[in-house]
C-alpha positions in Angstrom: 194.9 -3.7 -117.8 197.0 -4.6 -114.8 193.9 -4.3 -112.5 192.0 -6.7 -114.8 194.8 -9.2 -114.6 195.0 -8.7 -110.8 191.3 -9.3 -110.6 191.6 -12.5 -112.6 194.4 -13.7 -110.3 192.5 -12.8 -107.2 189.6 -14.8 -108.6 191.7 -17.9 -109.3 193.3 -17.8 -105.8 190.0 -17.2 -103.9 188.5 -20.1 -105.9 191.5 -22.3 -105.2 191.5 -21.6 -101.4 187.7 -22.1 -101.2 188.0 -25.4 -103.1 190.9 -26.6 -100.9 188.8 -25.8 -97.7 185.8 -27.7 -99.2 188.0 -30.7 -99.9 189.2 -30.7 -96.3 185.6 -30.7 -95.1 184.9 -33.6 -97.5 187.8 -35.6 -96.3 186.9 -35.1 -92.6 183.2 -35.6 -92.2 183.3 -34.3 -88.6 184.3 -30.9 -90.0 181.6 -31.0 -92.7 179.0 -32.0 -90.1 180.0 -29.0 -87.9 179.7 -26.6 -90.9 176.2 -27.8 -91.8 175.0 -28.3 -88.2 174.5 -32.0 -88.4 174.5 -33.4 -84.9 175.0 -37.1 -84.3 176.2 -37.6 -87.9 178.0 -40.9 -88.3 178.8 -41.4 -92.0 178.9 -44.9 -93.4 181.4 -46.3 -95.9 179.2 -45.2 -98.8 179.3 -41.6 -97.7 183.0 -41.7 -97.1 183.6 -43.2 -100.5 181.4 -40.6 -102.2 183.1 -37.7 -100.3 186.6 -39.2 -101.0 185.8 -39.2 -104.7 184.3 -35.7 -104.5 187.4 -34.4 -102.6 189.7 -35.8 -105.3 187.8 -33.9 -107.9 187.7 -30.7 -105.7 191.5 -30.9 -105.3 191.9 -31.4 -109.0 189.8 -28.2 -109.6 192.0 -26.4 -107.0 195.0 -27.3 -109.1 193.3 -26.2 -112.3 192.6 -22.8 -110.8 196.2 -22.4 -109.7 197.3 -23.5 -113.3 194.9 -20.9 -114.8 196.7 -18.2 -112.7 199.9 -18.9 -114.6 198.3 -17.4 -117.8 195.4 -15.4 -116.4 194.1 -13.9 -119.6 194.5 -16.9 -121.9 192.9 -19.3 -119.3 190.1 -17.0 -118.1 187.4 -19.4 -119.4 188.3 -21.6 -116.4 186.3 -19.1 -114.3 183.2 -19.7 -116.4 183.6 -23.5 -116.1 184.0 -23.0 -112.3 180.5 -21.4 -112.2 178.9 -23.7 -114.8 178.9 -26.6 -114.0 180.9 -26.7 -110.8 179.2 -24.1 -108.5 175.8 -24.6 -110.1 176.1 -28.4 -109.7 177.1 -28.0 -106.0 174.1 -25.7 -105.4 171.8 -28.2 -107.1 173.2 -31.0 -104.8 172.6 -28.8 -101.8 169.1 -28.1 -102.8 168.5 -31.8 -103.2 169.9 -32.4 -99.7 167.6 -29.8 -98.3 164.6 -31.3 -100.1 165.5 -34.8 -98.8 165.7 -33.2 -95.3 169.3 -34.2 -94.9 170.5 -30.6 -94.5 168.6 -27.9 -92.8 168.0 -24.9 -95.1 169.3 -22.4 -92.5 172.7 -24.2 -92.4 173.1 -24.0 -96.2 172.3 -20.2 -96.5 175.9 -19.1 -95.9 177.1 -21.6 -98.5 174.5 -20.2 -101.0 175.7 -16.7 -100.3 179.3 -17.7 -100.8 178.4 -19.5 -104.1 176.6 -16.4 -105.3 179.5 -14.1 -104.4 182.0 -16.4 -106.0 179.9 -16.7 -109.2 179.6 -12.9 -109.4 183.3 -12.4 -108.9 184.3 -15.1 -111.4 181.8 -14.0 -114.1 182.6 -10.4 -113.6 186.3 -11.0 -113.9 185.8 -13.0 -117.1 183.6 -10.3 -118.7 186.0 -7.5 -117.7 189.0 -9.4 -119.2 187.0 -10.1 -122.4 186.2 -6.4 -122.7 189.8 -5.4 -122.1 191.0 -7.9 -124.8 188.4 -6.7 -127.3 189.8 -3.2 -127.1 193.4 -4.4 -127.1 194.2 -6.1 -130.4 198.0 -6.5 -130.2 198.6 -10.1 -129.2 202.3 -9.7 -128.4 201.6 -6.8 -126.1 198.9 -8.9 -124.3 201.3 -11.7 -123.8 204.0 -9.4 -122.3 201.5 -7.9 -119.8 200.0 -11.3 -118.7 203.4 -12.8 -117.7 
């Protein structure tokens, strides 16, 4: 049980750190262009506006993951929401950028690998916690362990 809670907490914090780093890359286009291998990239006001909005949402999700860590069992569904629609939506956006020839496929492969690994971690943590709770019916004991 403690390992399951630790796995949930590790999942929340890995997600929060990853989101915070992504927000930094969004706020500073020169960093984002380095990550994706975009040479001579000079974003206009429209790109900066879109990335500023996206970074705000990303930082909000970072805070949500930290909040979920405060009650890891009770808030475990946040991990599912992080995979669907957040990670899935980001992957769809990256595929669209590749198809539009904005991003080279090779530069996005590491991001896809990271997204796949995070999705496996988050969904695995969620399922493991659900199985643990299914075999552990005493609610008061659950609450004592999760704090």
